[in-house]
Residue frames relative to the residue before (quaternion, step in Angstrom):
aa qw qx qy qz dx dy dz
X 1.0000 0.0000 0.0000 0.0000 0.00 0.00 0.00
X 0.4365 -0.7266 0.4727 0.2412 3.56 -0.95 0.87
X 0.8024 -0.1842 0.1641 0.5435 3.61 0.26 -1.22
X 0.2664 -0.7210 0.6198 0.1583 3.52 -1.31 0.54
X 0.2151 -0.7672 0.5926 0.1185 3.57 -0.92 0.92
X 0.1291 -0.7918 0.5940 0.0593 3.56 -0.78 1.03
X 0.2868 -0.7442 0.5821 0.1583 3.57 -0.85 1.03
X 0.0778 -0.8321 0.5490 -0.0151 3.57 -0.34 1.28
X 0.0200 -0.8061 0.5912 -0.0185 3.57 -0.57 1.18
X 0.5111 -0.7033 0.3722 0.3250 3.57 1.33 0.46
X 0.4242 0.6642 -0.4933 0.3681 3.57 1.10 0.68
X 0.6529 -0.4796 0.3793 0.4470 3.63 -1.19 0.17
X 0.6157 0.5421 -0.3479 0.4539 3.59 1.10 -0.66
X 0.6452 0.5138 -0.3158 0.4691 3.59 1.05 -0.75
X 0.5997 0.5639 -0.3524 0.4453 3.56 1.07 -0.72
X 0.6767 0.4736 -0.2838 0.4871 3.55 0.94 -0.90
X 0.6476 0.5329 -0.3194 0.4411 3.58 0.99 -0.81
X 0.5909 0.5561 -0.3721 0.4507 3.61 1.09 -0.61
X 0.6459 0.5057 -0.3144 0.4777 3.58 0.97 -0.84
X 0.6691 0.5018 -0.3013 0.4579 3.57 0.91 -0.94
X 0.6592 0.5185 -0.3105 0.4475 3.58 0.92 -0.90
X 0.6634 0.5039 -0.3113 0.4573 3.58 0.96 -0.83
X 0.6270 0.5294 -0.3234 0.4711 3.56 1.03 -0.80
X 0.6807 0.4834 -0.2848 0.4710 3.58 0.92 -0.96
X 0.6381 0.5364 -0.3277 0.4447 3.59 0.98 -0.83
X 0.6052 0.5562 -0.3511 0.4485 3.58 1.05 -0.72
X 0.6982 0.4697 -0.2703 0.4677 3.58 0.90 -0.95
X 0.7431 0.4117 -0.2165 0.4810 3.58 1.02 -0.81
X 0.3833 -0.7365 0.4695 0.3004 3.57 1.33 0.02
X 0.4454 0.6678 -0.4516 0.3895 3.53 0.98 0.97
X 0.3754 -0.6718 0.5714 0.2849 3.53 -1.36 -0.04
X 0.3513 -0.7140 0.5675 0.2117 3.55 -1.24 0.55
X 0.1136 -0.7570 0.6409 0.0581 3.54 -0.86 1.04
X 0.2260 -0.7960 0.5537 0.0930 3.57 -0.71 1.12
X 0.1205 -0.7616 0.6349 0.0490 3.53 -0.82 1.08
X 0.2452 -0.7742 0.5703 0.1236 3.56 -0.47 1.22
X 0.1364 -0.8362 0.5296 0.0409 3.55 -0.01 1.33
X 0.7385 0.2028 -0.1730 0.6193 3.56 1.33 -0.09
X 0.2416 -0.7750 0.5676 0.1368 3.56 -1.03 0.75
X 0.5106 0.6503 -0.4110 0.3840 3.56 1.25 0.37
X 0.0134 0.8103 -0.5824 0.0639 3.56 0.52 1.20
X 0.4702 -0.6817 0.4786 0.2916 3.57 -0.96 0.83
X 0.4489 -0.6975 0.4972 0.2546 3.55 -1.23 0.48
X 0.5390 0.6289 -0.4056 0.3866 3.58 1.25 -0.09
X 0.5551 -0.6221 0.4415 0.3316 3.55 -1.24 0.45
X 0.0204 0.8154 -0.5734 0.0769 3.56 0.57 1.21
X 0.3769 -0.7175 0.5385 0.2305 3.57 -1.01 0.80
X 0.1699 -0.7750 0.6019 0.0906 3.54 -0.99 0.89
X 0.2668 -0.7341 0.5987 0.1774 3.53 -1.22 0.50
X 0.0506 0.7937 -0.6019 0.0713 3.57 -0.56 1.17
X 0.3021 -0.7536 0.5570 0.1748 3.56 -0.87 0.94
X 0.1307 -0.7938 0.5918 0.0511 3.56 -0.70 1.10
X 0.3345 -0.7354 0.5577 0.1903 3.55 -1.05 0.79
X 0.2707 -0.7750 0.5526 0.1440 3.55 -0.66 1.10
X 0.6960 -0.4970 0.3186 0.4086 3.58 -1.26 0.32
X 0.6972 0.4575 -0.2784 0.4766 3.58 1.07 -0.63
X 0.6125 -0.5978 0.3306 0.3977 3.57 1.28 0.23
X 0.5435 0.6098 -0.4083 0.4075 3.57 1.24 -0.10
X 0.3599 -0.7287 0.5442 0.2083 3.57 -1.20 0.55
X 0.1054 -0.7810 0.6146 0.0360 3.52 -1.06 0.81
X 0.2532 -0.7635 0.5762 0.1448 3.58 -0.83 0.97
X 0.0249 -0.7897 0.6129 -0.0120 3.57 -0.74 1.08
X 0.2322 -0.7823 0.5681 0.1066 3.55 -1.14 0.64
X 0.0271 -0.8141 0.5800 -0.0113 3.59 0.16 1.22
X 0.6091 -0.5010 0.4320 0.4375 3.56 -1.27 0.09
X 0.7040 -0.4691 0.3140 0.4309 3.56 -1.24 0.35
X 0.6817 0.4906 -0.3092 0.4462 3.60 0.81 -0.95
X 0.6331 0.5189 -0.3299 0.4702 3.58 1.01 -0.77
X 0.6485 0.5199 -0.3195 0.4550 3.57 0.99 -0.84
X 0.6639 0.4997 -0.3065 0.4642 3.57 0.94 -0.88
X 0.6611 0.5073 -0.3066 0.4599 3.58 1.04 -0.76
X 0.7542 0.4193 -0.2067 0.4612 3.56 0.99 -0.86
X 0.4714 0.7180 -0.4324 0.2743 3.57 1.22 -0.41
X 0.7020 0.4736 -0.2774 0.4537 3.58 0.88 -0.93
X 0.6774 0.4891 -0.2927 0.4650 3.61 1.21 -0.42
X 0.4408 0.6941 -0.4613 0.3332 3.56 1.27 -0.04
X 0.5309 -0.6804 0.3965 0.3130 3.64 -0.84 0.91
X 0.7552 0.3637 -0.2162 0.5006 3.61 1.14 -0.42
X 0.7084 0.4868 -0.2358 0.4534 3.60 1.25 -0.25
X 0.0406 -0.7426 0.6677 0.0330 3.52 -1.14 0.83
X 0.2694 -0.7395 0.5928 0.1706 3.57 -1.01 0.81
X 0.4027 -0.7255 0.5055 0.2367 3.57 -0.72 1.06
X 0.4234 -0.6856 0.5334 0.2573 3.57 -1.01 0.82
X 0.6441 -0.5231 0.3875 0.4017 3.55 -1.23 0.44
X 0.6336 0.5479 -0.3400 0.4275 3.59 1.01 -0.74
X 0.6533 0.5128 -0.3092 0.4634 3.59 1.23 -0.45
X 0.7771 0.3588 -0.1629 0.4908 3.58 1.20 -0.45
X 0.6033 0.5947 -0.3781 0.3733 3.59 1.03 -0.69
X 0.8462 0.0872 -0.1268 0.5102 3.53 -0.99 1.00
X 0.5816 0.5453 -0.3927 0.4584 3.59 1.18 0.53
X 0.4447 -0.6700 0.5223 0.2838 3.55 -1.09 0.70
X 0.6314 -0.5268 0.3967 0.4080 3.56 -1.24 0.36
X 0.6039 0.5489 -0.3562 0.4552 3.59 1.10 -0.61
X 0.6548 0.5033 -0.3127 0.4692 3.60 0.95 -0.82
X 0.6486 0.5120 -0.3161 0.4661 3.57 0.97 -0.87
X 0.6597 0.5081 -0.3108 0.4584 3.58 0.95 -0.85
X 0.6846 0.4848 -0.2917 0.4596 3.59 0.88 -0.90
X 0.6845 0.5047 -0.2876 0.4405 3.58 0.92 -0.91
X 0.7804 0.3283 -0.1607 0.5073 3.59 1.15 -0.55
X 0.4709 -0.7072 0.4227 0.3153 3.61 1.24 0.39
X 0.2264 0.7949 -0.5236 0.2065 3.56 0.95 0.94
X 0.0958 -0.8031 0.5864 0.0439 3.57 -0.94 0.91
X 0.7770 0.1252 -0.0962 0.6094 3.57 1.29 -0.05
X 0.1539 -0.7610 0.6244 0.0854 3.56 -1.07 0.84
X 0.1496 -0.7980 0.5814 0.0525 3.58 -0.92 0.95
X 0.0074 -0.7803 0.6249 -0.0251 3.55 -1.05 0.87
X 0.3546 -0.7196 0.5588 0.2100 3.55 -0.90 0.94
X 0.0193 -0.8049 0.5925 -0.0279 3.59 -0.93 0.92
X 0.5802 -0.5609 0.4513 0.3809 3.54 -1.28 0.31
X 0.7869 -0.0736 0.0919 0.6057 3.55 0.99 -0.91
X 0.5089 -0.6528 0.4609 0.3201 3.59 -1.05 0.67
X 0.6280 0.5393 -0.3387 0.4473 3.59 1.26 -0.16
X 0.5349 0.6467 -0.3987 0.3698 3.56 1.27 -0.20
X 0.6205 -0.5260 0.4296 0.3921 3.53 -1.28 0.40
X 0.4492 -0.6928 0.4960 0.2687 3.59 -0.93 0.92
X 0.3993 -0.7313 0.4997 0.2368 3.58 -0.81 1.03
X 0.7683 -0.4718 0.2027 0.3822 3.54 -1.32 0.50
X 0.6838 0.4770 -0.3171 0.4520 3.62 0.82 -0.86
X 0.6681 0.4842 -0.2945 0.4821 3.57 0.97 -0.86
X 0.6108 0.5670 -0.3491 0.4285 3.58 1.05 -0.74
X 0.6376 0.5351 -0.3280 0.4467 3.58 1.03 -0.75
X 0.5776 0.5848 -0.3808 0.4236 3.60 1.15 -0.53
X 0.7712 0.3633 -0.1901 0.4869 3.59 0.84 -0.95
X 0.7159 0.3984 -0.2727 0.5044 3.59 1.23 0.02
X 0.8122 0.2266 -0.0907 0.5299 3.60 1.10 -0.59
X 0.6973 0.3713 -0.2993 0.5351 3.61 1.11 0.55
X 0.4617 -0.6647 0.5048 0.3001 3.56 -1.30 0.01
X 0.5506 0.6272 -0.3840 0.3949 3.61 1.27 0.19
X 0.4489 -0.6406 0.5320 0.3242 3.58 -1.12 0.51
X 0.3149 -0.7300 0.5832 0.1667 3.54 -1.24 0.59
X 0.1658 -0.7780 0.5998 0.0862 3.57 -0.82 1.02
X 0.1670 -0.7799 0.6001 0.0618 3.55 -0.56 1.23
X 0.1027 -0.8132 0.5728 0.0073 3.57 -0.60 1.20
X 0.2783 -0.7773 0.5371 0.1727 3.62 -0.41 1.14
X 0.6489 -0.5553 0.3639 0.3717 3.54 -1.17 0.65
X 0.7236 0.4441 -0.2452 0.4681 3.60 1.06 -0.70
X 0.4316 0.7003 -0.4749 0.3127 3.62 1.22 0.07
X 0.4670 -0.6821 0.4774 0.2979 3.63 -0.79 0.93
X 0.4516 -0.6633 0.5211 0.2909 3.56 -1.17 0.60
X 0.4209 0.6555 -0.5056 0.3709 3.53 0.52 1.28
X 0.5087 -0.6164 0.4943 0.3420 3.55 -1.08 0.65
X 0.4835 -0.6690 0.4739 0.3068 3.57 -0.96 0.81
X 0.1966 -0.7927 0.5731 0.0676 3.52 -1.10 0.86
X 0.7554 0.2414 -0.1493 0.5905 3.59 1.24 -0.37
X 0.0677 -0.8144 0.5761 -0.0122 3.58 -0.39 1.27
X 0.0708 -0.7954 0.6016 0.0212 3.58 -0.86 0.97
X 0.1768 -0.7690 0.6104 0.0690 3.55 -0.69 1.17
X 0.1913 -0.8033 0.5589 0.0758 3.58 -0.40 1.26
X 0.3014 0.7367 -0.5504 0.2519 3.55 -0.58 1.16
X 0.4559 -0.5813 0.5733 0.3543 3.51 -1.32 0.27
X 0.5135 -0.6836 0.4224 0.3010 3.60 -0.67 1.08
X 0.6346 0.5495 -0.3334 0.4293 3.58 1.09 -0.62
X 0.7525 0.2979 -0.1827 0.5583 3.57 1.30 -0.30
X 0.3215 0.7659 -0.4903 0.2639 3.56 1.26 0.40
X 0.2890 -0.7945 0.5150 0.1412 3.61 -0.84 0.96
X 0.4792 -0.7039 0.4550 0.2606 3.54 -0.81 1.07
X 0.6466 0.5258 -0.3398 0.4359 3.61 0.97 -0.76
X 0.6297 0.5105 -0.3387 0.4777 3.59 1.08 -0.63
X 0.6391 0.5184 -0.3297 0.4627 3.59 0.94 -0.83
X 0.6527 0.5159 -0.3186 0.4542 3.60 0.93 -0.85
X 0.6460 0.5200 -0.3088 0.4659 3.57 0.96 -0.89
X 0.6982 0.4780 -0.2779 0.4547 3.58 0.84 -0.99
X 0.6235 0.5303 -0.3498 0.4557 3.59 1.03 -0.68
X 0.6367 0.5202 -0.3270 0.4659 3.58 1.03 -0.72
X 0.6672 0.4874 -0.2992 0.4773 3.58 0.92 -0.90
X 0.6470 0.5245 -0.3217 0.4504 3.59 0.92 -0.88
X 0.6324 0.5245 -0.3257 0.4679 3.56 1.04 -0.76
X 0.6801 0.5117 -0.2958 0.4337 3.61 0.89 -0.93
X 0.7816 0.3128 -0.1660 0.5136 3.61 0.96 -0.80
X 0.4296 -0.7238 0.4424 0.3095 3.58 1.33 0.13
X 0.3732 0.7272 -0.4810 0.3171 3.55 0.88 1.01
X 0.4531 -0.6350 0.5469 0.3039 3.55 -1.33 0.29
X 0.1765 -0.7903 0.5819 0.0756 3.57 -1.05 0.79
X 0.0116 0.7899 -0.6127 0.0230 3.55 -0.89 0.95
X 0.3014 -0.6840 0.6238 0.2285 3.51 -1.29 0.50
X 0.1760 -0.7742 0.6031 0.0770 3.54 -0.69 1.14
X 0.1794 -0.8172 0.5420 0.0790 3.55 -0.16 1.30
X 0.0636 0.7491 -0.6566 0.0610 3.54 -0.87 1.07
X 0.4020 -0.7429 0.4788 0.2394 3.58 -0.48 1.16
X 0.5004 -0.6232 0.5178 0.3052 3.52 -1.13 0.79
X 0.6056 -0.5854 0.3985 0.3630 3.56 -1.04 0.78
X 0.8219 0.2345 -0.2328 0.4640 3.53 -1.18 0.85
X 0.6413 0.4696 -0.3438 0.5000 3.63 1.25 0.00
X 0.4900 -0.6867 0.4403 0.3074 3.62 -0.72 0.98
X 0.5459 -0.6054 0.4744 0.3323 3.55 -1.18 0.63
X 0.4292 -0.7060 0.4887 0.2801 3.65 -0.83 0.89
X 0.5559 -0.5849 0.4714 0.3558 3.55 -1.15 0.61
X 0.6629 -0.5741 0.3069 0.3699 3.56 -1.05 0.85
X 0.6913 0.4755 -0.2949 0.4573 3.62 0.78 -0.94
X 0.6467 0.5075 -0.3166 0.4732 3.57 1.03 -0.79
X 0.6248 0.5371 -0.3307 0.4603 3.58 1.06 -0.77
X 0.6513 0.5069 -0.3206 0.4648 3.58 1.01 -0.76
X 0.6204 0.5268 -0.3381 0.4725 3.59 1.07 -0.69
X 0.6405 0.5191 -0.3157 0.4697 3.57 1.00 -0.84
X 0.6459 0.5325 -0.3158 0.4467 3.56 0.98 -0.87
X 0.6718 0.4990 -0.3056 0.4542 3.59 0.84 -0.94
X 0.6546 0.4999 -0.3087 0.4757 3.56 1.05 -0.75
X 0.6847 0.5040 -0.2858 0.4421 3.57 0.96 -0.88
X 0.7098 0.4855 -0.2797 0.4270 3.58 0.85 -0.94
X 0.2779 -0.8075 0.4855 0.1870 3.59 1.12 -0.57
X 0.7702 -0.3545 0.2532 0.4658 3.58 -1.30 -0.28
X 0.2004 -0.7736 0.5945 0.0896 3.53 -1.26 0.52
X 0.0485 -0.8643 0.5001 0.0243 3.61 0.58 1.13
X 0.7055 0.4560 -0.2678 0.4719 3.59 1.13 -0.57
X 0.3847 -0.7674 0.4431 0.2584 3.57 1.35 0.11
X 0.2271 0.7568 -0.5768 0.2075 3.56 0.84 0.93
X 0.5748 -0.5896 0.4408 0.3573 3.56 -1.24 0.42
X 0.0208 -0.8077 0.5877 -0.0434 3.58 -0.55 1.22
X 0.0577 0.7987 -0.5972 0.0458 3.57 -1.03 0.73
X 0.2690 -0.7530 0.5875 0.1244 3.52 -1.35 0.31
X 0.0608 -0.7847 0.6167 0.0139 3.57 -0.90 0.97
X 0.1828 -0.7679 0.6061 0.0977 3.56 -0.67 1.11
X 0.1202 -0.8352 0.5365 0.0114 3.54 -0.13 1.36
X 0.3184 -0.7769 0.5180 0.1635 3.55 -0.67 1.11
X 0.5739 0.5826 -0.3775 0.4345 3.60 1.20 -0.46
X 0.2179 -0.8173 0.5234 0.1032 3.59 -0.58 1.13
X 0.5446 0.5534 -0.4266 0.4639 3.57 1.22 -0.02
X 0.3519 -0.7847 0.4709 0.1968 3.57 -0.24 1.30
X 0.6101 0.5577 -0.3549 0.4369 3.59 1.04 -0.71
X 0.6650 0.4811 -0.2934 0.4901 3.59 0.97 -0.86
X 0.6573 0.5190 -0.3121 0.4486 3.57 0.94 -0.91
X 0.6461 0.5164 -0.3192 0.4626 3.60 0.97 -0.84
X 0.6188 0.5485 -0.3347 0.4519 3.56 1.04 -0.79
X 0.6742 0.4775 -0.2866 0.4851 3.60 0.96 -0.86
X 0.6387 0.5386 -0.3276 0.4412 3.57 0.95 -0.88
X 0.7113 0.4465 -0.2568 0.4782 3.58 1.00 -0.80
X 0.8227 0.3244 -0.1432 0.4443 3.56 0.57 -1.16
X 0.7169 0.3776 -0.2537 0.5283 3.60 1.19 -0.33
X 0.7801 0.3238 -0.1654 0.5091 3.57 0.83 -1.01
X 0.4098 -0.7818 0.4056 0.2373 3.57 1.39 0.13
X 0.2902 0.7186 -0.5702 0.2725 3.59 0.94 0.81
X 0.1571 -0.8185 0.5484 0.0683 3.58 -0.92 0.89
X 0.7300 0.2112 -0.2510 0.5995 3.55 1.24 0.58
X 0.1433 -0.7685 0.6193 0.0727 3.57 -0.85 1.01
X 0.1416 -0.7852 0.6008 0.0492 3.56 -1.11 0.76
X 0.0786 0.7868 -0.6066 0.0828 3.57 -0.93 0.95
X 0.4337 -0.6399 0.5548 0.3076 3.53 -1.39 0.08
X 0.5330 -0.6665 0.4204 0.3083 3.55 -0.86 0.98
X 0.8828 0.0940 -0.1003 0.4492 3.49 -1.18 0.89
X 0.4974 0.5876 -0.4696 0.4323 3.56 1.17 0.50
X 0.7968 -0.3566 0.1961 0.4467 3.56 -1.33 0.15
X 0.7200 0.4682 -0.2761 0.4314 3.59 0.69 -1.07
X 0.6564 0.4972 -0.3107 0.4748 3.58 0.96 -0.82
X 0.6585 0.5131 -0.3117 0.4539 3.58 0.91 -0.90
X 0.6560 0.5042 -0.3107 0.4679 3.58 1.00 -0.79
X 0.6543 0.5256 -0.3193 0.4400 3.59 0.96 -0.84
X 0.7777 0.3791 -0.1837 0.4667 3.57 0.88 -0.94
X 0.5026 0.6361 -0.4410 0.3851 3.58 1.25 0.03
X 0.4044 -0.7077 0.5271 0.2404 3.55 -1.00 0.85
X 0.1381 0.8027 -0.5656 0.1296 3.56 -0.79 0.99
X 0.7304 -0.4467 0.2889 0.4283 3.59 -1.27 0.09
X 0.6680 0.5073 -0.3163 0.4432 3.62 1.15 -0.47
X 0.4155 0.7521 -0.4485 0.2461 3.58 1.26 -0.17
X 0.7802 0.3225 -0.1717 0.5078 3.57 0.90 -0.90
X 0.5665 0.6357 -0.3732 0.3682 3.55 1.27 -0.09
X 0.7308 0.4008 -0.2227 0.5056 3.57 1.14 -0.59
X 0.6833 -0.4560 0.3626 0.4401 3.55 -1.32 -0.01
X 0.5827 -0.5301 0.4644 0.4048 3.53 -1.32 0.21
X 0.3463 -0.7095 0.5722 0.2220 3.55 -1.07 0.76
X 0.0244 0.8738 -0.4785 0.0825 3.53 0.38 1.34
X 0.5342 0.5768 -0.4437 0.4301 3.59 1.01 0.78
X 0.6092 -0.5555 0.4058 0.3946 3.61 -1.17 0.40
X 0.2098 -0.7408 0.6266 0.1209 3.54 -1.27 0.58
X 0.1782 -0.7678 0.6083 0.0936 3.57 -0.77 1.08
X 0.1006 -0.8130 0.5734 -0.0025 3.55 -0.63 1.20
X 0.2127 -0.7813 0.5779 0.1022 3.57 -0.73 1.10
X 0.5656 -0.5864 0.4451 0.3717 3.59 -1.07 0.65
X 0.4744 -0.6888 0.4722 0.2783 3.56 -1.03 0.79
């Protein structure tokens, strides 16, 4: 992976996302470019979490004061802060293309919340996936990736991207098939044929699997995938059936566990 773009709005969620982005960049041998989408940094002594890479390759989490973090951010070995001249009057697509961005990260309160304007432009006006990192997401590299999709609409470019990421971080990748509403469930053997066609070749021999989930309530299925099957990264396509179901407000919203893992959203 080349570069990761982090959308920094100086919220507590962004502080956590900076730590997550730096940790991920270390594993992916990438750099983090920080786009300060808001210049309203608070004046309080908020604690930040920044992951520093030591000479022996180990990571150390330090919590400087806000001012110390702002002063040291540009000196971090993996982080560059974009200048205003690099971002003003430019679209997110232009910024991504000009800086070889392959992933955009945004800190959020919850992956079920409405996507804010800068992040929304990533999934509607760029070709990069957006990684939403909730404030409660553990600072651990994901090891179990679940791509939620109907196999009949599974996208090869997403599978290729995820296989590359899974290889880099030594993670397992599964396709969690959930049929789109009003479409009959495929027969088991046919579903397996669809899966083999969708997943494609596996030259790096990563661990691949397929789960045919009969539960059509995506919110319930995501809860099981996270808290029972221990997936620590969910993947969806923006504004398609599964994403719309996950982010819709309903009576089950407060009945299940918090979905405290990152969500990777690909442009539709």
